Each structure stands twice: as C-alpha cells, then as structure tokens.
N, C-alpha and C positions, 0 to 999 in steps of 0.2 A: 504494500500500500504506500502511495506517495501523497504528500501534502505539502503545502507551502503556508507558513504562518508569518505575517509581518512582525517585526520586533522594533517597536518605536522607542526612540529616545526623546525625552522631554527635559526641560530645565527644572521643572518642579513636579515630580511624579505624584506626590500626594494631591496637589491641586488638579492634576490631570485626571486622576482616578475620580475625584469628586465631579469634575466637569463631564467626563464621559458617562458617568452614571446619571447625572441630571439631564444632559443634553441628548444622549442617545438611548437612555434606558439600559446602559451596559450593566452586566453583572460581573462581579469579581469571581473568577473561576479558580484562581490560585492566589492565595493570600500573599501580600507583599513580604518579600524578604528584606529586612532592614539591616543594613551594613553597620559595622562598628561606628562609623562616622555619622550615622543617621540617614544617609541616602538610601533610597530604595534600589536594590540591586536587581530585583526581578518581581514581576507580578503578571497575571494574565487576566484578560477581560474578554467578554463575549456579548454580542447582540445577536440573539438567535443562533444560527450556525456560524456566523462571522466571528472569528476569534483573532486576538492579537496579544503579543507579549509587550512588555514595556519596562523601562528603567529610567533612572536619573542619568545625567551625564557622568561619564568617567573618562577624563582626559588620559589617564594611564592606560586605558584599553582602547583609545581611539573612538570612543562612543560619544557622539555629540548630537544635540538637538539641531533641527533645521536652522540655517542662517536666516534671520529675519529679513535681511536685505536681498538675498538670492532666492529664498523660498525653499521648498522641499523638492528633492530630486525625484520623489516617488509619490504618486497619488494612490489613495485607497478607494476601493469600490465596495460599497455596502448595499446589498439588495435588502430592501425592507418591504413590509406589507403595505405601508401607506407613506409615500414620500411627503405629502403635504403635512401630515401629523408629525413626522420626524423633523421636517424643516421647521415647523412651528416650535417644537421643543428646543431646537438649536437657536433659533432667533430669540426665544424667550430668555436665553442666557446673555444676550447682547451681541451675538455673532451674526453678521449680515451674510446673506446668501450672495455668492459671486454670480450665480446663475440659477434661475428658476425659483420655485418649482415650475416645470413646464413639460408639455408633451414633446417628445423628441423621437418620432418613429425612425427606425424600427426598435430603438432601445427601450422605449416605454416612457414613463414619467420620471424625470430626473431633476436633481438639484445639486448644486456644488457650493461648498464652503471651505474656508480655511479655519481650522480650529485655533484657539488661543495659544497653542503650542507650536504652530507653524506647519501642521500637517494638512494637506489638501484632501478632501473627501468628496467622492461622488456618491450621492444617494440615488438608487435606482429601484423603481417599481415596474417590473416587466409587464408588458401588455398581455391581458388575458386573451386567450384564443377563443 
C-alpha cells in the first residue's frame, strides 16, 4: 500500500492546531509531541480522510515555515462535502478567500485561501453525477 501525507511546518504549531480545528473542523489524530525546549516536534491532524502531519520550525533539521514574502512552494487540496460551509468557517477566522467559492467545471465547486501560517489550500466539492 502506498500513501502520501503532507508534513507542514509552521512558526507556531500550537496556534496552528487551534486554527485548523476552528477553521477546518480538523481533529487531532496524534497528540503533539512536545520537545524539551517547548516546541512541538510532531502532531497529526485530519479533516475526514484528509490527513497531514505538522511541527514547529527546526533550523537544525532544515525545517522551516513558508517564507511570507515568497509564499508556499506547495498547495494543499482538500475535498470537502460543502465548500461554501468550509469557506465560511475559514473566513469567520478573519482569513479572506483568494478565490471563490465558485463553480469551476469540471473540478466542481472550489475555493482557495492562504492560511495564517503561509500554506495555500484549495477546497474542492466534486460535482455530483
């Protein structure tokens, strides 16, 4: 079996966990591992079947959050049951949509935002056949 799981780095993992829970309805699926210096070395979150891992920055390991000037090199795609409802939860936290929500055939209903930690997200609600 093969799978691919994004591993995000953020400047403040505790704040990111709180934001993803509030804005995306994420669940913590692996409790944060707190390092001796107080930083979070690892945690895992999920929204439905969409899962990701996350940590604070660790210069010694070359792990850094997206550069706010350049943006993120990777975009995340999250399929959801209701793009409009998820986008409303995101905007309720003060984050503006970069695009949508809008119909974008053949992809379906989509919305795009950049989270407060510099990661770009595509929300997608596939078109029902």
